[in-house]
N, C-alpha and C positions, 0 to 999 in steps of 0.2 A: 437745303444746300446739297449740291451734287457730291456724291461720294468720290474721293480721290482714288484712282486706280493706276497701278504701275505695271509695266511689263517685266519680263524676267531679268532685264538689265538694270532695273530701277528707274527707268524713264517714266515720267508722269504722262499718262495718256489723256487725250481729249475724247471723252465718251459720248455716246448717243444722248445720254441724259443732259450733258453739258450743251449739246447743240440746241436744246430747247431753252436753256436758261442763260447761257453766256453770250456776251458781246465780243466779237472778234475785232481786234485792233490791228490794222494793217498800215505800214508806212507808205507814204506816197513817193513815187519816183516820176512817173509821167502822168500829170494831172488828167488828161483826156483819156488815155488808155486805161489807167487804173480806176478812173471814175466809172467806166463801163464795166470793168471787172467787179467792182463793188456791187453794182446793180445786178450783175449776173449771179453773184454769190447770194445776194438777198433773195433772188427768185428761186434759189436752191434751198431756201428755208433757214439761212443763217442770218443772225443779226450782226451787221458789219459797220464799223466806223473807220473811214480812211482819215489818217492823221494829217492835218495841214498846218500844224503848229510850227512857228518859225521865230524863235527867240534865243537869247544867249543861254538861258537855263538848260536848254537841250544839250548844248556843248558841255556845260558844267556837269550835268548828270552823266554824260558819256565819259568824261575825264575821271569822274569819281569811281566808276565801276569797270572801265575798260583800260587795259594797259596802254600807256601813252605811246608805245611804238607800233600799235595796231593801226591799220589804215583808217584814214579820216572818214570814209563812208561807213565803216563798221561802227565807229564811235558815234556818228550822227544817228544812224538807224537805231542802235541800242539805246542811246540817250533819249531819242524821241519816244520810244516805246516805254521806257522806265518813267519818263516825265509824265506821260499820259496816265500810267497806272497810279503813280503817286500823287499827282496834282491835277488830273484831268476831270475830277468829279465822278469817277467810276467807283463802284464797289469792287475792290481788288479781288474779292472772292467770286466775282461773277464776270471776269474777263479772261480771254485767252489771246495769245499773240500769234499773228501770222508772219512768217518770214520765209523768203525763198532760199533754196539750197541748190546750187548748181551742180555739184558733184564733180567739178573740174579742179584744176590746179590753183585757181584763185582762192584767196582767203574768204571769199564769199561763201564757200562751202562750209566754213567754220564759224560764220556769224552765229549760227544757231547754238553752238556750244558756248561761245562767248556770252551770248544772251542768257543762257541758263546759269552760267557762273555768276553773271551780274545779278540775276534774280536771287540767287542764294545769298550773295553778299548783302543784298538789300532786304533780307528776310522776307522775300516774296517767292520762295521756291514752290509754293502751292499754285502759282499761276502757270497753266499749261502753255507750252510753245508748240505750234504746229508747223511742220516743215512742208512747204509747197515745192515739190520737186517732181521731175519726170524720170528720175533714175532709180526709183524704188528704195530710196535711202531710209525712209521712216514711214510708218503707217499708224493711223489713229482710227479707232472704231467709229468716232463721231464726225470724221472729216474724210471725204473721198472725192476724187475728181474722175467722174465717168467720162467715157469717150465722147458722148454728146456734149457734155459740159466743156471738155477741152477743145472741142471743135468750135464752140461758141467763143471761147477765149481767143483762139487763133484768129478767127474772123474779126473779133473786136480789135485785136492788135493791128490788123491790116487796115481796117476802117479808121482806126485812130491815126495811122500814119497819113492817110490822104486828107483827113480833116485838119490835122495840125499843119500839113504842108500848105493847103490853100488859105487857112486862117492866117498863117504867118505872112502870106503875100497880100492879104487884105488889111490886116490890123493897122499897119503903119500909115495907111492912106484913107481909112474909113471916115466918112463925113460925120456920122453919128457915133460917138465913143461907145464902145461896148457892143456894137452890132455884130462883130465877128464872134465874140464870146457867147452872145445870145443864140447865134446860129449853131455854135458847137453844142450847146446844151440841148437845143431842139433835135439835132441829128443824133446825139448820143441816146436820148430817150427813145427816139423813133427806131433806132437800130436794135436796141435791147428788147423793146417790145416785139419787134419783128422776129428776133431770134426765138422768143418763147413760143411763137406759132410756126416756127420752121421757115421763116422768110429771110431772104438776104444771104443764104448760105449755100447757094448753088452758083456756079460760075456765071450763068446768064443773069441771075438776080443781082449778083455782085457787080457786074458790069453796068447794069442799069442804075444801081445805087451810086456807083462811082460817078457816072455822068450826072446824076441828079445832085449829088453833093457839089460837084464843080459848078453846075448851073446856079444853085442857090447862093453859093459864096460869090460867084461872079456878078450876081444881081445886087449885091450890097453896094450902095453908092460910095464912090471913092473920089479923091481929089489930090492934086499936087503932082509934082514931077517925081520921076523915079529916084529913090534914095540910095545912098551907098549901102551895099550889102555886106554883112559881116557873118561869116560862118562860125558855128560853135561845135567843137569836137572835144574829145577827151574821154576819161573814165566814165563808164555808162551812167552811174548814179549822179556824179557831180555835173555831167553834161546835161542831164535832163531835170534833176530835182531842184526846185527853187530853194529848198533848204540847203542843199549842197553847194549851190553856186551863188548864194546871196542874191537871188532874184535877178540873175544875169540878163535874161531876155527883157524883163521890165526896164532894167537900166539901159540896155541898148536902145529900146524904143524911146526912152526919155532923152537920149542923145541924138535923136532924129535919124536913126539908121534902121535898116530892115534886117532882122535876124534871120539867118538860114540855118536850120538845125536838121542834119541828116536823121532819117527816121529809124524806127526799131526793126523794121522788116529785114534789113541787111544784116543786123546783128543776129536775128533768129536764124537766117540762112547760114551765116558764118558758123554758128554753133553746130548746126547739123553737118555742114561741110567738114568741120574738124573731125567728125567721126569717120568720114570717108578718108580724109587725109591720114588719119592714124593707121588705117589698114594699109594704105599705099606706102606709108613711110616705115612702119614698124611691123607690119604683118597683122594677121587677124582673120576672123571668119568672113568669108566672101558674102555670106547672107546678110551680115550686118551692113556691109558696104552697099549691097543692092537695095536693102530696105531704106537706108538713109538717102541714097540717090533718088529713090522714088518719092520720098517725103519732100526732099529738097526741091525736086522738079516741080511738085505741085505748088509749093509756096512761091517758087520763082515764076510760075505761070500766072499766079494771082498778082504778083508784083508787076508783071508786064501788063496785065489788064489795067492796073492802077496808073501806070506810066502812060499807057495809050489814052486813058480817059483825060489825063492832064493835058496831053498833046492835042487831043480833039477839042478841048475847051476853047483853044485859041486865046486864052486869057492867062493861063498859069504855066510857069516853068515846070518842067518835069525832071526828076533826078535820073541818074543812070541806073542800069540794072546791076545786080550782084556780079554778073559776068563781066560787066564793064569795069567795076571796081577791081576785080581779081586781075584783069588784064593790065590795068594802070599800075599796079604795085609790082609787077614783074620787073626784076632788075633792082628792086629796093629791098624787099624782104621775101623770104620763102614761106611755104605753107606750114613749116614746123614752128614758126613764130606765132603761137596761138594762145598763149596765156593772157588772161584779161581780155582786152580788145584786140590784141595781137596785130597782125598786119592790116586788119580792117581800119584801124585808126589812121594809119598813114595813107591808106587808100582813100579814106574820106577827105583828107586834106588835098590829095591829088585831084579828086573829082571836083572839089570846090574850086580849085585853081583853074582846072580845065573848063569849067562851066562859067567862068567870069566872076566868081566870088573870090577875089584875091586876098581879102582881109579876113583873117581867121583868129579866133580866140581858142587856144588849146588849154582846157581846164585840167590842172594837174593836182590831184589830191595827195596829201602826205601819205607815204607808206605804200603807194601803188607802184611797185617797182617795174612791172611790165609796161605800164602806161608811160613811165619816164623814158623807157627805151624807145618805144614806138611813137611817142608823142614828142616831147622835148628833144629826145635824142636824134630825131630825124629832121628837125627844123633847119639846121645848117645845110644838110644835103639838099633839101627842097629849095632853100633860098639860092644855093649855088646853081641849081638847074632852072629855077624860075626866079630871076632877080627881081621881078616886079611883084612877087608875092610879099605880103605884109602880115607876118604871123607873130603873135605874142603868146608866150606860155604864162598862165596865171596860176600861182600856187594857192591851194585851199587847205588850210590846216587850222587847229584850234587857236593858234597865236596870230594868224593873219588877220589884218584889219580890213574891213570893207573899203575904207577910204584909200588904202594903199592899192588894193586890187583895182578899184575904179580909176584911180589916177593913172595906173599903168595902161589900162584900156583906153583912157582918154588920149594918152600919148600915141597909141596905135591909131586911133581915129583921126588925130591931127595929121599924122602921116598919110592916112588914107585920103583925107580931103586934099592934101597937097598933091598926091599922085593923081587924084581925079581931076584937079585943076590943070595939071600939066597935060594930061591926056586930052582935055577939052581944048586947051590952047593949041595943042599940036593938030587936033582935028580941024581947027579953024585957020590953020596956017600962021598962028602967032608964035612969037618966040617964047618957049616955056621958061618959067621962073623957078628958082629953087623952092623946095617945099617950105622953107623957113622965111621966105621973103615976104 
């Protein structure tokens, strides 16, 4: 058994010896993106399991060890990790837990401390917790993220966005069920294998891969008329994670609509841009601003390559750029509104409305105060400016029942179908009928 080593503050370290013996458990947020990250970590020599468990026991574990006024995503992530250690069939003395630490004003920066407290309460303080962060907050001798590895992760996130984008536009119409998911797995494997030999990480190679991804998904046989589109926005974990939103995308598919989920790239650029905005709003070192501007410009250029590939395909709708989002939100929120998802969440709703996806589910987790301001708090203003928008805020918390959430979404969908019927009648010169007729 690996010897437990502590730093001068008493924090348990993940050692080089542990890297050889331990399995890293990581929570899942974005199935495609995190799936590639898992494969990349495995190729760095780590044993990694990505947790896909989804049952009530996870919530119960979270409630047992996390204070009930803490945000719902923290409760879920910590509950899922503790459930895995206690009931997942692992040797508790041979696992370590991976968790991201943003370093910002969101409570996500403190998940790691809440997790360690929960482990102590559960008599599992001997389980190491590894912080995955880019802010230099914590270091472990057995876990490091080199520049080449981080570069692969960034490219995996970009590729993940285009794969999810085209898959969401194919899955509701596929002739053979599961064809889009099979193509996702094929491309995820191909990309990670390519990264290992240095392929797919230059701008030219990325453009070629973007075009090839679009072509492969466009070749999947589809059928049926265009379906009503429903956008999904909200706090980042509950927006993306099936555990957090009770498999919202699967539910929307079962209701015969096409889910539209804004990607992760805008959030990454948003977080970099906030460092620039901090210097402009509050002062700071100009070198930090210049460095962040350069990094942000590179990610934006890659995003534009992705958008261009979607447009060239002639088959898939393309999202707007980060610059487009920033322009849309002017007059609604300022750059200083940046805690959590900040102004980006409102901008995503505006982009969906402007691109013809007027029906939106805004996922609202308990305890995420910034999200309630920029999500639920902005819906009235958006409906005043865009009367044809059809937005519903759905609360996610330990006491919320799936049936209640789904019934509220069904009411929104009934309204969406009524509005679509009126639009069709108007287009054909018929007298439109009320939605309830």
